[in-house]
A tleap script that builds the chain and sets N, CA, C and O, in Angstrom:
source leaprc.protein.ff14SB
mol = sequence {
  NMET ALA GLY SER LEU SER ASN VAL ALA ALA
  ALA GLN SER THR SER LEU GLN ARG LEU TYR
  HIE VAL GLN LYS ARG ILE VAL HIE THR VAL
  GLN LEU ALA GLY GLY VAL MET GLU GLU LEU
  GLY ASN LEU GLY GLY SER ARG ALA ASP VAL
  VAL ALA SER GLN CYS ARG GLU PHE MET GLN
  SER VAL LYS ASP ILE GLN VAL THR LEU HIE
  GLU GLU ILE LYS SER MET CYS GLU TYR ARG
  PRO TYR GLU ASN CYS ASP TYR ILE ALA ARG
  ILE GLY ALA GLU ILE SER VAL ASN LYS LEU
  GLU CYS VAL LEU ASP GLN LEU ASN ASN MET
  GLN GLU SER ILE LYS GLU TYR VAL SER GLU
  LYS PRO CPHE
}
set mol.1.N position { 0.826 -1.191 0.000 }
set mol.1.CA position { 0.000 0.000 0.000 }
set mol.1.C position { 0.872 1.257 0.000 }
set mol.1.O position { 0.491 2.290 -0.550 }
set mol.2.N position { 2.062 1.150 0.633 }
set mol.2.CA position { 2.954 2.305 0.664 }
set mol.2.C position { 3.380 2.686 -0.748 }
set mol.2.O position { 3.551 3.865 -1.059 }
set mol.3.N position { 3.552 1.667 -1.608 }
set mol.3.CA position { 3.919 1.934 -2.989 }
set mol.3.C position { 2.842 2.703 -3.724 }
set mol.3.O position { 3.134 3.613 -4.500 }
set mol.4.N position { 1.583 2.331 -3.477 }
set mol.4.CA position { 0.493 3.019 -4.160 }
set mol.4.C position { 0.366 4.456 -3.672 }
set mol.4.O position { 0.029 5.351 -4.447 }
set mol.5.N position { 0.637 4.677 -2.383 }
set mol.5.CA position { 0.594 6.048 -1.862 }
set mol.5.C position { 1.689 6.894 -2.478 }
set mol.5.O position { 1.465 8.061 -2.800 }
set mol.6.N position { 2.882 6.316 -2.649 }
set mol.6.CA position { 3.967 7.083 -3.245 }
set mol.6.C position { 3.676 7.355 -4.716 }
set mol.6.O position { 4.049 8.407 -5.234 }
set mol.7.N position { 3.009 6.413 -5.399 }
set mol.7.CA position { 2.620 6.642 -6.794 }
set mol.7.C position { 1.618 7.781 -6.895 }
set mol.7.O position { 1.715 8.629 -7.782 }
set mol.8.N position { 0.650 7.795 -5.976 }
set mol.8.CA position { -0.355 8.870 -5.971 }
set mol.8.C position { 0.323 10.205 -5.684 }
set mol.8.O position { 0.040 11.206 -6.342 }
set mol.9.N position { 1.222 10.216 -4.696 }
set mol.9.CA position { 1.927 11.456 -4.355 }
set mol.9.C position { 2.767 11.925 -5.536 }
set mol.9.O position { 2.823 13.121 -5.822 }
set mol.10.N position { 3.419 10.991 -6.223 }
set mol.10.CA position { 4.237 11.358 -7.380 }
set mol.10.C position { 3.357 11.911 -8.497 }
set mol.10.O position { 3.715 12.894 -9.146 }
set mol.11.N position { 2.211 11.279 -8.720 }
set mol.11.CA position { 1.301 11.764 -9.767 }
set mol.11.C position { 0.788 13.158 -9.436 }
set mol.11.O position { 0.701 14.020 -10.310 }
set mol.12.N position { 0.444 13.375 -8.154 }
set mol.12.CA position { -0.038 14.694 -7.752 }
set mol.12.C position { 1.070 15.726 -7.894 }
set mol.12.O position { 0.823 16.852 -8.325 }
set mol.13.N position { 2.301 15.343 -7.529 }
set mol.13.CA position { 3.433 16.255 -7.639 }
set mol.13.C position { 3.677 16.615 -9.100 }
set mol.13.O position { 3.901 17.780 -9.428 }
set mol.14.N position { 3.633 15.614 -9.972 }
set mol.14.CA position { 3.823 15.856 -11.397 }
set mol.14.C position { 2.722 16.763 -11.929 }
set mol.14.O position { 2.991 17.677 -12.709 }
set mol.15.N position { 1.499 16.518 -11.516 }
set mol.15.CA position { 0.379 17.344 -11.950 }
set mol.15.C position { 0.562 18.780 -11.467 }
set mol.15.O position { 0.337 19.728 -12.220 }
set mol.16.N position { 0.967 18.935 -10.224 }
set mol.16.CA position { 1.205 20.285 -9.696 }
set mol.16.C position { 2.345 20.975 -10.439 }
set mol.16.O position { 2.288 22.181 -10.680 }
set mol.17.N position { 3.370 20.224 -10.800 }
set mol.17.CA position { 4.469 20.808 -11.562 }
set mol.17.C position { 3.988 21.277 -12.931 }
set mol.17.O position { 4.357 22.358 -13.390 }
set mol.18.N position { 3.161 20.456 -13.579 }
set mol.18.CA position { 2.640 20.849 -14.896 }
set mol.18.C position { 1.777 22.098 -14.764 }
set mol.18.O position { 1.856 23.001 -15.597 }
set mol.19.N position { 0.959 22.151 -13.725 }
set mol.19.CA position { 0.118 23.337 -13.525 }
set mol.19.C position { 0.968 24.568 -13.204 }
set mol.19.O position { 0.615 25.679 -13.600 }
set mol.20.N position { 2.074 24.387 -12.498 }
set mol.20.CA position { 2.983 25.494 -12.217 }
set mol.20.C position { 3.564 26.027 -13.529 }
set mol.20.O position { 3.675 27.239 -13.716 }
set mol.21.N position { 3.933 25.117 -14.434 }
set mol.21.CA position { 4.466 25.545 -15.734 }
set mol.21.C position { 3.385 26.252 -16.564 }
set mol.21.O position { 3.681 27.199 -17.292 }
set mol.22.N position { 2.152 25.795 -16.453 }
set mol.22.CA position { 1.044 26.474 -17.140 }
set mol.22.C position { 0.901 27.890 -16.593 }
set mol.22.O position { 0.697 28.841 -17.347 }
set mol.23.N position { 1.009 28.016 -15.288 }
set mol.23.CA position { 0.921 29.342 -14.666 }
set mol.23.C position { 2.013 30.253 -15.218 }
set mol.23.O position { 1.756 31.417 -15.528 }
set mol.24.N position { 3.228 29.729 -15.339 }
set mol.24.CA position { 4.328 30.534 -15.873 }
set mol.24.C position { 4.051 30.928 -17.331 }
set mol.24.O position { 4.368 32.041 -17.748 }
set mol.25.N position { 3.454 30.003 -18.102 }
set mol.25.CA position { 3.132 30.312 -19.497 }
set mol.25.C position { 2.020 31.354 -19.576 }
set mol.25.O position { 2.024 32.196 -20.474 }
set mol.26.N position { 1.079 31.305 -18.655 }
set mol.26.CA position { 0.010 32.316 -18.635 }
set mol.26.C position { 0.608 33.693 -18.366 }
set mol.26.O position { 0.238 34.674 -19.011 }
set mol.27.N position { 1.528 33.761 -17.414 }
set mol.27.CA position { 2.187 35.038 -17.116 }
set mol.27.C position { 2.922 35.540 -18.356 }
set mol.27.O position { 2.854 36.723 -18.689 }
set mol.28.N position { 3.619 34.642 -19.031 }
set mol.28.CA position { 4.342 35.025 -20.263 }
set mol.28.C position { 3.356 35.515 -21.322 }
set mol.28.O position { 3.626 36.492 -22.020 }
set mol.29.N position { 2.220 34.842 -21.440 }
set mol.29.CA position { 1.213 35.219 -22.426 }
set mol.29.C position { 0.648 36.607 -22.130 }
set mol.29.O position { 0.444 37.406 -23.043 }
set mol.30.N position { 0.400 36.885 -20.867 }
set mol.30.CA position { -0.086 38.216 -20.480 }
set mol.30.C position { 0.981 39.264 -20.785 }
set mol.30.O position { 0.661 40.378 -21.201 }
set mol.31.N position { 2.238 38.911 -20.580 }
set mol.31.CA position { 3.318 39.840 -20.907 }
set mol.31.C position { 3.371 40.102 -22.414 }
set mol.31.O position { 3.635 41.220 -22.855 }
set mol.32.N position { 3.115 39.044 -23.195 }
set mol.32.CA position { 3.052 39.242 -24.656 }
set mol.32.C position { 1.946 40.219 -25.017 }
set mol.32.O position { 2.141 41.115 -25.838 }
set mol.33.N position { 0.786 40.042 -24.403 }
set mol.33.CA position { -0.335 40.944 -24.670 }
set mol.33.C position { 0.034 42.371 -24.275 }
set mol.33.O position { -0.297 43.327 -24.976 }
set mol.34.N position { 0.720 42.498 -23.152 }
set mol.34.CA position { 1.172 43.828 -22.725 }
set mol.34.C position { 2.151 44.425 -23.716 }
set mol.34.O position { 2.115 45.629 -23.973 }
set mol.35.N position { 3.030 43.597 -24.281 }
set mol.35.CA position { 3.982 44.084 -25.298 }
set mol.35.C position { 3.272 44.576 -26.546 }
set mol.35.O position { 3.648 45.593 -27.129 }
set mol.36.N position { 2.245 43.846 -26.949 }
set mol.36.CA position { 1.465 44.267 -28.118 }
set mol.36.C position { 0.782 45.595 -27.823 }
set mol.36.O position { 0.770 46.489 -28.669 }
set mol.37.N position { 0.216 45.727 -26.633 }
set mol.37.CA position { -0.472 46.974 -26.266 }
set mol.37.C position { 0.511 48.142 -26.250 }
set mol.37.O position { 0.184 49.237 -26.708 }
set mol.38.N position { 1.701 47.913 -25.731 }
set mol.38.CA position { 2.713 48.975 -25.724 }
set mol.38.C position { 3.087 49.379 -27.151 }
set mol.38.O position { 3.201 50.562 -27.472 }
set mol.39.N position { 3.274 48.365 -27.993 }
set mol.39.CA position { 3.652 48.639 -29.382 }
set mol.39.C position { 2.552 49.411 -30.097 }
set mol.39.O position { 2.830 50.337 -30.859 }
set mol.40.N position { 1.294 49.024 -29.848 }
set mol.40.CA position { 0.182 49.739 -30.479 }
set mol.40.C position { 0.046 51.159 -29.931 }
set mol.40.O position { -0.462 52.050 -30.611 }
set mol.41.N position { 0.502 51.358 -28.705 }
set mol.41.CA position { 0.377 52.672 -28.078 }
set mol.41.C position { 1.538 53.601 -28.345 }
set mol.41.O position { 1.530 54.735 -27.867 }
set mol.42.N position { 2.544 53.160 -29.095 }
set mol.42.CA position { 3.688 54.024 -29.409 }
set mol.42.C position { 3.221 55.277 -30.137 }
set mol.42.O position { 2.413 55.211 -31.063 }
set mol.43.N position { 3.745 56.422 -29.700 }
set mol.43.CA position { 3.385 57.688 -30.337 }
set mol.43.C position { 3.889 57.752 -31.774 }
set mol.43.O position { 3.266 58.373 -32.634 }
set mol.44.N position { 5.004 57.114 -32.018 }
set mol.44.CA position { 5.573 57.156 -33.372 }
set mol.44.C position { 4.913 56.155 -34.302 }
set mol.44.O position { 5.276 56.074 -35.475 }
set mol.45.N position { 3.949 55.390 -33.802 }
set mol.45.CA position { 3.280 54.382 -34.632 }
set mol.45.C position { 3.839 53.001 -34.323 }
set mol.45.O position { 4.980 52.854 -33.884 }
set mol.46.N position { 3.047 52.044 -34.553 }
set mol.46.CA position { 3.469 50.687 -34.231 }
set mol.46.C position { 4.133 50.040 -35.441 }
set mol.46.O position { 3.848 50.378 -36.589 }
set mol.47.N position { 5.015 49.110 -35.149 }
set mol.47.CA position { 5.675 48.348 -36.215 }
set mol.47.C position { 4.829 47.104 -36.465 }
set mol.47.O position { 4.666 46.257 -35.587 }
set mol.48.N position { 4.312 47.015 -37.645 }
set mol.48.CA position { 3.375 45.940 -37.986 }
set mol.48.C position { 4.010 44.561 -37.843 }
set mol.48.O position { 3.344 43.617 -37.419 }
set mol.49.N position { 5.286 44.434 -38.189 }
set mol.49.CA position { 5.935 43.124 -38.102 }
set mol.49.C position { 6.086 42.667 -36.654 }
set mol.49.O position { 5.939 41.481 -36.360 }
set mol.50.N position { 6.378 43.604 -35.744 }
set mol.50.CA position { 6.513 43.275 -34.318 }
set mol.50.C position { 5.146 42.891 -33.747 }
set mol.50.O position { 5.028 41.903 -33.022 }
set mol.51.N position { 4.127 43.665 -34.073 }
set mol.51.CA position { 2.774 43.382 -33.586 }
set mol.51.C position { 2.308 42.021 -34.104 }
set mol.51.O position { 1.753 41.222 -33.350 }
set mol.52.N position { 2.534 41.761 -35.390 }
set mol.52.CA position { 2.111 40.488 -35.982 }
set mol.52.C position { 2.838 39.318 -35.325 }
set mol.52.O position { 2.226 38.296 -35.012 }
set mol.53.N position { 4.130 39.470 -35.120 }
set mol.53.CA position { 4.928 38.408 -34.496 }
set mol.53.C position { 4.456 38.124 -33.067 }
set mol.53.O position { 4.278 36.970 -32.678 }
set mol.54.N position { 4.259 39.191 -32.296 }
set mol.54.CA position { 3.813 39.016 -30.912 }
set mol.54.C position { 2.383 38.453 -30.852 }
set mol.54.O position { 2.068 37.663 -29.962 }
set mol.55.N position { 1.532 38.853 -31.781 }
set mol.55.CA position { 0.163 38.325 -31.823 }
set mol.55.C position { 0.172 36.831 -32.146 }
set mol.55.O position { -0.573 36.056 -31.546 }
set mol.56.N position { 1.031 36.427 -33.112 }
set mol.56.CA position { 1.137 34.996 -33.431 }
set mol.56.C position { 1.620 34.209 -32.216 }
set mol.56.O position { 1.066 33.158 -31.892 }
set mol.57.N position { 2.646 34.714 -31.548 }
set mol.57.CA position { 3.178 34.040 -30.360 }
set mol.57.C position { 2.117 33.983 -29.255 }
set mol.57.O position { 1.979 32.973 -28.565 }
set mol.58.N position { 1.375 35.080 -29.099 }
set mol.58.CA position { 0.300 35.125 -28.109 }
set mol.58.C position { -0.761 34.063 -28.397 }
set mol.58.O position { -1.162 33.320 -27.501 }
set mol.59.N position { -1.210 33.997 -29.644 }
set mol.59.CA position { -2.252 33.031 -30.005 }
set mol.59.C position { -1.763 31.590 -29.832 }
set mol.59.O position { -2.510 30.734 -29.358 }
set mol.60.N position { -0.517 31.324 -30.214 }
set mol.60.CA position { 0.030 29.974 -30.048 }
set mol.60.C position { 0.142 29.620 -28.565 }
set mol.60.O position { -0.118 28.487 -28.162 }
set mol.61.N position { 0.525 30.591 -27.781 }
set mol.61.CA position { 0.638 30.376 -26.343 }
set mol.61.C position { -0.725 30.078 -25.721 }
set mol.61.O position { -0.848 29.196 -24.871 }
set mol.62.N position { -1.745 30.819 -26.150 }
set mol.62.CA position { -3.104 30.577 -25.647 }
set mol.62.C position { -3.559 29.171 -26.029 }
set mol.62.O position { -4.154 28.473 -25.207 }
set mol.63.N position { -3.290 28.747 -27.261 }
set mol.63.CA position { -3.664 27.398 -27.701 }
set mol.63.C position { -2.945 26.332 -26.874 }
set mol.63.O position { -3.555 25.344 -26.465 }
set mol.64.N position { -1.648 26.533 -26.630 }
set mol.64.CA position { -0.875 25.570 -25.832 }
set mol.64.C position { -1.422 25.463 -24.410 }
set mol.64.O position { -1.516 24.373 -23.845 }
set mol.65.N position { -1.774 26.597 -23.852 }
set mol.65.CA position { -2.332 26.617 -22.495 }
set mol.65.C position { -3.665 25.884 -22.469 }
set mol.65.O position { -3.928 25.107 -21.551 }
set mol.66.N position { -4.503 26.125 -23.461 }
set mol.66.CA position { -5.802 25.443 -23.525 }
set mol.66.C position { -5.626 23.931 -23.600 }
set mol.66.O position { -6.317 23.189 -22.903 }
set mol.67.N position { -4.704 23.472 -24.444 }
set mol.67.CA position { -4.460 22.032 -24.592 }
set mol.67.C position { -3.971 21.442 -23.278 }
set mol.67.O position { -4.457 20.396 -22.846 }
set mol.68.N position { -3.018 22.101 -22.644 }
set mol.68.CA position { -2.465 21.593 -21.389 }
set mol.68.C position { -3.517 21.544 -20.298 }
set mol.68.O position { -3.617 20.555 -19.572 }
set mol.69.N position { -4.303 22.606 -20.177 }
set mol.69.CA position { -5.355 22.623 -19.157 }
set mol.69.C position { -6.416 21.564 -19.440 }
set mol.69.O position { -6.919 20.927 -18.515 }
set mol.70.N position { -6.756 21.375 -20.708 }
set mol.70.CA position { -7.721 20.341 -21.083 }
set mol.70.C position { -7.194 18.967 -20.668 }
set mol.70.O position { -7.942 18.160 -20.115 }
set mol.71.N position { -5.917 18.695 -20.928 }
set mol.71.CA position { -5.323 17.408 -20.556 }
set mol.71.C position { -5.301 17.229 -19.038 }
set mol.71.O position { -5.568 16.136 -18.537 }
set mol.72.N position { -4.985 18.287 -18.315 }
set mol.72.CA position { -4.955 18.200 -16.849 }
set mol.72.C position { -6.351 17.937 -16.287 }
set mol.72.O position { -6.514 17.113 -15.387 }
set mol.73.N position { -7.346 18.628 -16.811 }
set mol.73.CA position { -8.723 18.428 -16.343 }
set mol.73.C position { -9.174 17.012 -16.657 }
set mol.73.O position { -9.796 16.353 -15.824 }
set mol.74.N position { -8.864 16.547 -17.853 }
set mol.74.CA position { -9.211 15.178 -18.243 }
set mol.74.C position { -8.525 14.177 -17.314 }
set mol.74.O position { -9.139 13.202 -16.882 }
set mol.75.N position { -7.266 14.419 -17.013 }
set mol.75.CA position { -6.509 13.541 -16.123 }
set mol.75.C position { -7.107 13.534 -14.715 }
set mol.75.O position { -7.181 12.487 -14.072 }
set mol.76.N position { -7.531 14.701 -14.244 }
set mol.76.CA position { -8.125 14.787 -12.904 }
set mol.76.C position { -9.457 14.052 -12.847 }
set mol.76.O position { -9.800 13.473 -11.816 }
set mol.77.N position { -10.208 14.069 -13.941 }
set mol.77.CA position { -11.487 13.360 -13.979 }
set mol.77.C position { -11.278 11.851 -13.930 }
set mol.77.O position { -12.133 11.120 -13.429 }
set mol.78.N position { -10.150 11.386 -14.448 }
set mol.78.CA position { -9.850 9.958 -14.446 }
set mol.78.C position { -9.238 9.507 -13.120 }
set mol.78.O position { -9.162 8.306 -12.860 }
set mol.79.N position { -8.808 10.428 -12.292 }
set mol.79.CA position { -8.144 10.110 -11.028 }
set mol.79.C position { -9.155 9.565 -10.031 }
set mol.79.O position { -10.201 10.169 -9.795 }
set mol.80.N position { -8.835 8.430 -9.456 }
set mol.80.CA position { -9.701 7.801 -8.456 }
set mol.80.C position { -8.876 7.555 -7.197 }
set mol.80.O position { -8.123 6.584 -7.127 }
set mol.81.N position { -9.015 8.421 -6.213 }
set mol.81.CA position { -8.153 8.320 -5.029 }
set mol.81.C position { -8.355 7.045 -4.221 }
set mol.81.O position { -7.436 6.613 -3.524 }
set mol.82.N position { -9.537 6.432 -4.296 }
set mol.82.CA position { -9.798 5.253 -3.481 }
set mol.82.C position { -9.647 3.961 -4.274 }
set mol.82.O position { -10.031 2.887 -3.813 }
set mol.83.N position { -9.088 4.079 -5.462 }
set mol.83.CA position { -8.967 2.915 -6.331 }
set mol.83.C position { -8.107 1.823 -5.691 }
set mol.83.O position { -8.425 0.640 -5.814 }
set mol.84.N position { -7.040 2.198 -5.022 }
set mol.84.CA position { -6.128 1.218 -4.429 }
set mol.84.C position { -6.387 1.015 -2.941 }
set mol.84.O position { -5.580 0.392 -2.251 }
set mol.85.N position { -7.475 1.521 -2.457 }
set mol.85.CA position { -7.800 1.429 -1.038 }
set mol.85.C position { -8.305 0.023 -0.715 }
set mol.85.O position { -9.105 -0.546 -1.458 }
set mol.86.N position { -7.829 -0.526 0.398 }
set mol.86.CA position { -8.242 -1.869 0.790 }
set mol.86.C position { -9.259 -1.840 1.931 }
set mol.86.O position { -9.502 -2.868 2.564 }
set mol.87.N position { -9.845 -0.696 2.197 }
set mol.87.CA position { -10.789 -0.557 3.313 }
set mol.87.C position { -11.962 -1.526 3.194 }
set mol.87.O position { -12.310 -2.201 4.163 }
set mol.88.N position { -12.561 -1.596 2.030 }
set mol.88.CA position { -13.739 -2.450 1.842 }
set mol.88.C position { -13.364 -3.909 2.077 }
set mol.88.O position { -14.110 -4.646 2.720 }
set mol.89.N position { -12.223 -4.325 1.564 }
set mol.89.CA position { -11.785 -5.716 1.753 }
set mol.89.C position { -11.493 -5.996 3.227 }
set mol.89.O position { -11.853 -7.054 3.742 }
set mol.90.N position { -10.842 -5.048 3.904 }
set mol.90.CA position { -10.540 -5.256 5.328 }
set mol.90.C position { -11.807 -5.338 6.159 }
set mol.90.O position { -11.923 -6.202 7.028 }
set mol.91.N position { -12.757 -4.448 5.904 }
set mol.91.CA position { -14.019 -4.466 6.657 }
set mol.91.C position { -14.786 -5.750 6.358 }
set mol.91.O position { -15.360 -6.350 7.266 }
set mol.92.N position { -14.803 -6.175 5.104 }
set mol.92.CA position { -15.466 -7.427 4.737 }
set mol.92.C position { -14.850 -8.617 5.453 }
set mol.92.O position { -15.564 -9.498 5.932 }
set mol.93.N position { -13.527 -8.644 5.525 }
set mol.93.CA position { -12.833 -9.731 6.219 }
set mol.93.C position { -13.138 -9.695 7.718 }
set mol.93.O position { -13.349 -10.737 8.338 }
set mol.94.N position { -13.159 -8.505 8.288 }
set mol.94.CA position { -13.458 -8.369 9.721 }
set mol.94.C position { -14.878 -8.837 10.034 }
set mol.94.O position { -15.097 -9.521 11.034 }
set mol.95.N position { -15.823 -8.483 9.207 }
set mol.95.CA position { -17.215 -8.918 9.397 }
set mol.95.C position { -17.304 -10.433 9.271 }
set mol.95.O position { -18.003 -11.089 10.044 }
set mol.96.N position { -16.588 -10.987 8.287 }
set mol.96.CA position { -16.590 -12.444 8.114 }
set mol.96.C position { -16.009 -13.147 9.336 }
set mol.96.O position { -16.533 -14.176 9.763 }
set mol.97.N position { -14.952 -12.613 9.894 }
set mol.97.CA position { -14.347 -13.197 11.105 }
set mol.97.C position { -15.349 -13.149 12.258 }
set mol.97.O position { -15.497 -14.118 13.001 }
set mol.98.N position { -16.027 -12.024 12.398 }
set mol.98.CA position { -17.031 -11.913 13.471 }
set mol.98.C position { -18.168 -12.918 13.275 }
set mol.98.O position { -18.642 -13.508 14.246 }
set mol.99.N position { -18.600 -13.114 12.055 }
set mol.99.CA position { -19.654 -14.091 11.775 }
set mol.99.C position { -19.182 -15.501 12.110 }
set mol.99.O position { -19.919 -16.293 12.697 }
set mol.100.N position { -17.929 -15.806 11.724 }
set mol.100.CA position { -17.389 -17.128 12.030 }
set mol.100.C position { -17.281 -17.355 13.533 }
set mol.100.O position { -17.553 -18.453 14.018 }
set mol.101.N position { -16.886 -16.329 14.268 }
set mol.101.CA position { -16.820 -16.446 15.728 }
set mol.101.C position { -18.200 -16.733 16.310 }
set mol.101.O position { -18.333 -17.549 17.222 }
set mol.102.N position { -19.217 -16.070 15.789 }
set mol.102.CA position { -20.588 -16.327 16.255 }
set mol.102.C position { -21.007 -17.767 15.945 }
set mol.102.O position { -21.602 -18.439 16.786 }
set mol.103.N position { -20.695 -18.232 14.742 }
set mol.103.CA position { -21.048 -19.605 14.360 }
set mol.103.C position { -20.310 -20.595 15.256 }
set mol.103.O position { -20.902 -21.573 15.710 }
set mol.104.N position { -19.025 -20.354 15.516 }
set mol.104.CA position { -18.255 -21.246 16.397 }
set mol.104.C position { -18.838 -21.272 17.808 }
set mol.104.O position { -18.923 -22.332 18.429 }
set mol.105.N position { -19.239 -20.103 18.312 }
set mol.105.CA position { -19.875 -20.046 19.635 }
set mol.105.C position { -21.162 -20.868 19.643 }
set mol.105.O position { -21.422 -21.608 20.592 }
set mol.106.N position { -21.954 -20.741 18.608 }
set mol.106.CA position { -23.207 -21.507 18.543 }
set mol.106.C position { -22.926 -23.000 18.437 }
set mol.106.O position { -23.623 -23.804 19.056 }
set mol.107.N position { -21.913 -23.380 17.661 }
set mol.107.CA position { -21.555 -24.796 17.560 }
set mol.107.C position { -21.061 -25.337 18.896 }
set mol.107.O position { -21.387 -26.460 19.278 }
set mol.108.N position { -20.276 -24.537 19.600 }
set mol.108.CA position { -19.803 -24.957 20.928 }
set mol.108.C position { -20.971 -25.115 21.892 }
set mol.108.O position { -21.018 -26.069 22.669 }
set mol.109.N position { -21.913 -24.178 21.838 }
set mol.109.CA position { -23.105 -24.277 22.692 }
set mol.109.C position { -23.919 -25.526 22.353 }
set mol.109.O position { -24.427 -26.210 23.241 }
set mol.110.N position { -24.031 -25.808 21.072 }
set mol.110.CA position { -24.763 -27.012 20.660 }
set mol.110.C position { -24.041 -28.271 21.132 }
set mol.110.O position { -24.677 -29.227 21.575 }
set mol.111.N position { -22.738 -28.270 21.038 }
set mol.111.CA position { -21.955 -29.423 21.479 }
set mol.111.C position { -22.112 -29.624 22.986 }
set mol.111.O position { -22.254 -30.751 23.461 }
set mol.112.N position { -22.084 -28.532 23.721 }
set mol.112.CA position { -22.288 -28.619 25.176 }
set mol.112.C position { -23.685 -29.152 25.488 }
set mol.112.O position { -23.857 -29.980 26.383 }
set mol.113.N position { -24.676 -28.671 24.744 }
set mol.113.CA position { -26.050 -29.147 24.944 }
set mol.113.C position { -26.154 -30.637 24.655 }
set mol.113.O position { -26.835 -31.364 25.378 }
set mol.114.N position { -25.486 -31.093 23.604 }
set mol.114.CA position { -25.512 -32.514 23.256 }
set mol.114.C position { -24.847 -33.339 24.362 }
set mol.114.O position { -25.354 -34.394 24.745 }
set mol.115.N position { -23.719 -32.858 24.868 }
set mol.115.CA position { -23.014 -33.563 25.948 }
set mol.115.C position { -23.898 -33.657 27.185 }
set mol.115.O position { -23.976 -34.712 27.815 }
set mol.116.N position { -24.567 -32.553 27.539 }
set mol.116.CA position { -25.456 -32.560 28.700 }
set mol.116.C position { -26.619 -33.525 28.490 }
set mol.116.O position { -26.999 -34.261 29.401 }
set mol.117.N position { -27.169 -33.514 27.306 }
set mol.117.CA position { -28.300 -34.405 26.998 }
set mol.117.C position { -27.886 -35.865 27.081 }
set mol.117.O position { -28.592 -36.701 27.646 }
set mol.118.N position { -26.697 -36.159 26.492 }
set mol.118.CA position { -26.214 -37.529 26.510 }
set mol.118.C position { -25.869 -37.984 27.914 }
set mol.118.O position { -26.135 -39.130 28.276 }
set mol.119.N position { -25.279 -37.100 28.715 }
set mol.119.CA position { -24.903 -37.484 30.088 }
set mol.119.C position { -26.116 -37.637 30.995 }
set mol.119.O position { -26.050 -38.388 31.968 }
set mol.120.N position { -27.198 -36.965 30.719 }
set mol.120.CA position { -28.408 -37.078 31.545 }
set mol.120.C position { -29.230 -38.288 31.168 }
set mol.120.O position { -29.938 -38.828 32.018 }
set mol.121.N position { -29.167 -38.721 29.969 }
set mol.121.CA position { -30.001 -39.802 29.493 }
set mol.121.C position { -29.181 -41.073 29.312 }
set mol.121.O position { -28.374 -41.156 28.386 }
set mol.122.N position { -29.366 -42.024 30.142 }
set mol.122.CA position { -28.655 -43.298 29.930 }
set mol.122.C position { -29.355 -44.127 28.831 }
set mol.122.O position { -30.581 -44.133 28.727 }
set mol.123.N position { -28.568 -44.800 28.044 }
set mol.123.CA position { -29.126 -45.641 26.970 }
set mol.123.C position { -29.158 -47.066 27.368 }
set mol.123.O position { -29.596 -47.914 26.590 }
savepdb mol mol.pdb
quit
């Protein structure tokens, strides 16, 4: 079970790392948008090639972020934290043991009753 916990922790860590990188890409994308706004706001006029280049990079960055977030959300939907949990099996085994103990007690009581009956009644 310790192995499965470490696998879950590793998967969560990897997922958090990917989301951290997405966050960094979002910041970069916002900076690109800010660069385009600055270029468009230049008093001397904007350079069309710079604006076009930054807009292309911005759009590609937005697409990459969308794909990554879609994959992360899909991955989270597939995540089942209790998949490797043995709670149900342990509780089932414990209940079965308790039932067997009850049956053994009843069998012992029946055996005692039979012994008493046989000892009281001579044949």
